[in-house]
C-alpha positions as CSV (number, residue, x, y, z in Angstrom):
1,M,2.2,-14.9,-11.8
2,P,3.5,-11.4,-12.8
3,K,5.1,-9.6,-10.0
4,T,2.5,-6.9,-9.8
5,D,-0.2,-9.7,-9.1
6,K,1.8,-11.4,-6.5
7,L,2.0,-7.9,-4.7
8,I,-1.6,-7.2,-5.0
9,E,-2.2,-10.6,-3.6
10,S,0.1,-10.2,-0.7
11,A,-1.4,-6.9,0.2
12,N,-4.9,-8.1,0.1
13,N,-4.1,-11.3,2.2
14,A,-2.6,-8.5,4.7
15,E,-6.0,-7.0,5.0
16,A,-5.9,-4.1,2.4
17,L,-9.2,-2.7,1.8
18,G,-8.4,-3.2,-2.1
19,S,-5.3,-3.0,-4.1
20,K,-4.9,-2.2,-8.0
21,I,-2.2,-1.6,-10.5
22,T,-1.4,2.3,-11.4
23,G,0.5,4.1,-13.9
24,G,1.2,3.0,-17.6
25,G,2.0,-0.5,-16.9
26,R,5.7,0.0,-17.2
27,G,6.8,0.7,-13.6
28,G,5.0,-2.2,-11.9
29,C,3.4,0.2,-9.3
30,I,0.3,-0.7,-7.3
31,I,-1.8,1.2,-4.7
32,S,-3.3,-0.5,-1.7
33,L,-5.9,1.2,0.7
34,A,-5.4,0.5,4.6
35,R,-7.9,1.3,7.6
36,N,-5.4,2.8,9.5
37,L,-1.7,3.3,10.2
38,T,-1.4,-0.3,11.9
39,N,-2.9,-1.9,8.8
40,A,-0.7,0.3,6.5
41,E,2.4,-0.8,8.2
42,M,1.3,-4.7,8.0
43,I,0.7,-4.3,4.2
44,Q,3.8,-2.6,3.8
45,K,5.6,-5.4,5.6
46,A,3.8,-8.0,3.6
47,L,4.8,-6.3,0.3
48,I,8.3,-6.2,1.3
49,K,8.5,-9.9,1.9
50,S,7.0,-10.6,-1.4
51,G,9.5,-8.5,-3.2
52,A,8.6,-5.0,-3.3
53,E,11.5,-2.6,-4.2
54,Q,10.1,0.4,-2.7
55,T,7.1,1.2,-0.4
56,W,5.6,4.4,1.1
57,L,2.7,5.5,3.2
58,Q,0.5,8.3,2.4
59,P,-2.2,9.3,4.5
60,L,-5.2,10.8,2.8
61,S,-5.3,14.5,3.8
62,I,-8.8,14.6,5.2
63,Y,-7.5,11.9,7.8
64,A,-3.9,13.3,8.4
65,E,-3.5,14.4,12.2
66,E,-3.6,18.1,12.5
67,S,-0.8,20.0,14.3
68,D,-1.5,21.6,17.7
69,G,-0.8,24.8,16.2
70,D,-3.8,24.8,13.8
């Protein structure tokens, strides 16, 4: 099984809403959607355990917490 397929399977097993390969296919990148930060952290841990070399969490701007000054 290719590494990206293994990562997608791991993310989906960690309750990702969905996952897919992204980019031109040469970088082995995937995107996974999560319900919330707790779910995102769970997915991130599963990806690292499955051999992901780098991960990061990016909130959607429409759901990002607003600062008290805004």
